[in-house]
Wavefront OBJ file of the C-alpha trace (Angstrom):
o trace
v 0.000 0.000 0.000
v 1.207 3.490 -0.864
v 0.124 6.497 1.192
v -0.811 9.703 -0.612
v 0.182 12.608 1.632
v -2.215 15.514 2.036
v -1.106 18.922 0.793
v -1.433 21.735 3.283
v -2.474 24.113 0.508
v -3.168 24.013 -3.233
v 0.139 23.635 -5.035
v -0.777 24.616 -8.590
v 0.739 22.935 -11.619
v 3.856 24.398 -13.198
v 6.257 21.440 -13.373
v 8.490 22.738 -10.577
v 9.576 19.753 -8.464
v 11.215 22.085 -5.928
v 7.936 23.523 -4.625
v 7.740 23.365 -0.839
v 4.650 21.156 -0.787
v 6.352 18.384 -2.767
v 8.780 17.911 0.131
v 5.824 16.379 2.038
v 5.788 13.395 -0.353
v 8.371 10.674 -0.908
v 9.675 9.459 -4.240
v 8.396 6.059 -5.373
v 10.600 4.206 -7.869
v 9.132 2.448 -10.878
v 10.569 -0.932 -11.901
v 10.660 -3.057 -15.034
v 7.070 -4.022 -15.809
v 7.965 -7.694 -16.405
v 10.905 -8.514 -14.117
v 10.490 -5.987 -11.292
v 14.157 -5.043 -11.649
v 15.607 -1.534 -11.912
v 15.192 -0.150 -15.449
v 17.956 1.540 -17.411
v 15.977 4.775 -17.747
v 14.953 5.403 -14.138
v 11.571 6.844 -13.224
v 10.247 8.069 -9.879
v 6.925 9.588 -8.883
v 5.263 11.458 -6.022
v 1.583 12.021 -5.215
v -0.310 14.538 -3.072
v -3.973 15.411 -2.632
v -6.196 18.196 -1.355
v -9.933 18.805 -1.416
v -10.062 19.354 -5.182
v -7.104 17.679 -6.845
v -4.916 14.622 -6.978
v -1.404 15.788 -7.829
v 1.168 13.559 -9.506
v 4.818 14.400 -10.167
v 7.058 12.232 -12.366
v 10.848 12.423 -12.617
v 12.127 10.701 -15.756
v 15.766 10.194 -16.621
v 15.873 10.159 -20.390
v 18.882 9.865 -22.677
v 16.756 10.622 -25.750
v 13.365 12.330 -25.694
v 10.957 11.002 -28.327
v 7.878 13.245 -28.439
v 6.435 14.505 -31.713
v 2.697 14.588 -31.042
v 1.200 17.973 -30.170
v -2.564 17.684 -29.672
v -4.827 16.575 -26.837
v -5.606 12.835 -27.005
v -3.050 12.179 -29.729
v -1.675 8.578 -29.467
v 1.247 9.634 -27.305
v 1.638 6.047 -26.037
v 3.533 5.457 -29.304
v 6.290 7.774 -28.015
v 7.776 8.631 -24.609
v 5.025 8.846 -22.011
v 4.140 8.515 -18.331
v 0.764 7.126 -17.325
v -1.598 7.192 -14.336
v -4.327 4.546 -13.988
v -6.955 5.304 -11.320
v -9.759 3.052 -10.065
v -11.811 4.960 -7.503
v -14.425 2.257 -6.823
v -12.239 -0.891 -6.822
v -13.950 -2.248 -9.916
v -11.350 -3.693 -12.302
v -13.796 -3.263 -15.185
v -13.824 0.550 -15.069
v -10.929 2.920 -14.511
v -9.357 6.128 -15.785
v -6.187 6.253 -17.886
v -4.211 9.506 -18.011
v -1.009 9.968 -19.996
v 1.493 12.807 -20.298
v 4.333 13.199 -22.790
v 7.572 15.192 -22.361
v 6.093 17.629 -24.897
v 3.321 18.338 -22.336
v 0.652 16.586 -24.400
v -2.191 14.966 -22.451
v -4.294 11.875 -23.146
v -7.365 11.163 -20.987
v -9.401 7.964 -21.412
v -12.181 6.171 -19.617
v -11.525 2.437 -19.849
v -13.801 -0.618 -19.832
v -11.932 -3.889 -19.333
v -13.596 -7.321 -19.180
v -10.339 -8.922 -17.874
v -10.540 -11.412 -20.745
v -8.404 -9.438 -23.160
v -11.050 -6.996 -24.361
v -10.311 -3.355 -23.564
v -12.379 -0.413 -24.783
v -11.123 3.148 -24.361
v -13.216 6.308 -24.621
v -11.540 9.692 -25.005
v -12.605 12.520 -22.690
v -13.689 15.378 -24.923
v -13.064 18.234 -22.483
v -9.521 18.900 -21.356
v -9.824 19.538 -17.626
v -6.588 18.092 -16.219
v -3.808 20.616 -15.630
v -0.315 19.575 -16.739
v 3.173 21.018 -16.955
v 6.542 19.674 -18.058
v 10.037 20.962 -17.334
v 13.007 19.513 -19.172
v 16.649 19.742 -18.158
v 18.508 18.494 -21.206
v 21.864 19.024 -19.538
v 20.886 16.507 -16.860
v 18.963 14.233 -19.284
v 15.869 14.400 -17.077
v 12.339 15.749 -17.408
v 9.632 16.379 -14.837
v 5.937 15.980 -15.567
v 3.316 17.339 -13.163
v -0.441 16.728 -13.241
v -3.328 18.177 -11.247
v -6.292 15.815 -11.698
v -9.661 17.219 -10.541
v -11.630 14.792 -8.392
v -14.671 15.823 -10.427
v -13.258 13.456 -13.092
v -13.537 10.512 -10.675
v -17.166 10.150 -9.643
v -17.570 6.435 -8.867
v -16.240 6.406 -5.299
v -18.722 6.254 -2.432
v -18.440 9.998 -1.755
v -17.573 11.237 -5.243
v -14.155 12.280 -3.953
v -11.675 10.743 -1.508
v -12.026 11.102 2.227
v -9.133 10.690 4.666
v -8.480 6.993 5.075
v -10.124 6.012 1.785
v -8.310 3.495 -0.408
v -8.331 3.492 -4.196
v -6.658 1.166 -6.678
v -3.996 2.578 -9.005
v -0.827 2.093 -10.958
v 1.824 4.336 -12.497
v 3.676 3.551 -15.695
v 6.270 4.829 -18.138
v 7.176 3.944 -21.709
v 10.626 5.051 -22.860
v 11.378 4.960 -26.581
v 14.871 5.201 -28.068
v 16.058 4.942 -31.639
v 19.234 3.052 -30.703
v 17.873 0.697 -28.024
v 14.848 -1.400 -27.182
v 11.757 0.226 -25.749
v 11.575 0.119 -21.964
v 8.372 -0.351 -19.945
v 8.241 0.524 -16.245
v 5.551 0.346 -13.565
v 5.077 1.023 -9.889
v 3.396 -2.381 -9.634
v 4.749 -4.827 -12.259
v 2.163 -6.572 -14.411
v 4.401 -9.495 -15.369
v 4.132 -8.725 -19.087
v 4.549 -5.873 -21.532
v 1.077 -4.496 -21.024
v -0.474 -2.021 -18.614
v -4.170 -2.900 -18.730
v -3.892 -5.494 -15.967
v -6.142 -4.196 -13.170
v -5.456 -7.267 -11.039
v -1.930 -5.863 -10.668
v -3.090 -2.465 -9.436
v -1.854 -1.495 -5.982
v -3.592 0.356 -3.194
v -3.469 4.120 -2.687
v -4.435 5.305 0.796
v -5.361 8.959 1.320
v -3.627 10.360 4.394
v -5.421 12.492 6.948
l 1 2 3 4 5 6 7 8 9 10 11 12 13 14 15 16 17 18 19 20 21 22 23 24 25 26 27 28 29 30 31 32 33 34 35 36 37 38 39 40 41 42 43 44 45 46 47 48 49 50 51 52 53 54 55 56 57 58 59 60 61 62 63 64 65 66 67 68 69 70 71 72 73 74 75 76 77 78 79 80 81 82 83 84 85 86 87 88 89 90 91 92 93 94 95 96 97 98 99 100 101 102 103 104 105 106 107 108 109 110 111 112 113 114 115 116 117 118 119 120 121 122 123 124 125 126 127 128 129 130 131 132 133 134 135 136 137 138 139 140 141 142 143 144 145 146 147 148 149 150 151 152 153 154 155 156 157 158 159 160 161 162 163 164 165 166 167 168 169 170 171 172 173 174 175 176 177 178 179 180 181 182 183 184 185 186 187 188 189 190 191 192 193 194 195 196 197 198 199 200 201 202 203 204 205 206 207 208
């Protein structure tokens, strides 16, 4: 179980990992999605919450950024991307998929999954999630920050998390390189190159 710390105040979304509020959260390291071992291109993430938003911060070491798409809901999963899967009612058949590229392009899907290999995704037409990306090419690292309104997650018992509530979730990254094999990372490994495995989701507890 991972504990999502509560922010003392709204933190905004500008991609700055040095904001004071982010010091309240610890870095969680993603691992190879199949083996559970440390990937070559390391990825870490933090999460915070307040009354309105779930905040997610990714730190991605990246020797070569591959990001050519520019528009909302473009198929950015074909390039470099980080992903957040959220299941607010512990039903593996319905969850939200959110992706962010190093070019600050967002993808937002609702997902229906019958756990038998059939997955249907439905694109959210309104762009309501705030995102920001900061890249430090000299350090070969980029930071992606998301502020996800709880109004996009309406299936929990209260319509938004309460202190002590537990949701199901996973965090992922796909790293593409022209001179090396693609690399797939996850907070909770799925055991295969594939992310739509809700049985592998972990537990996110909302701190008081």
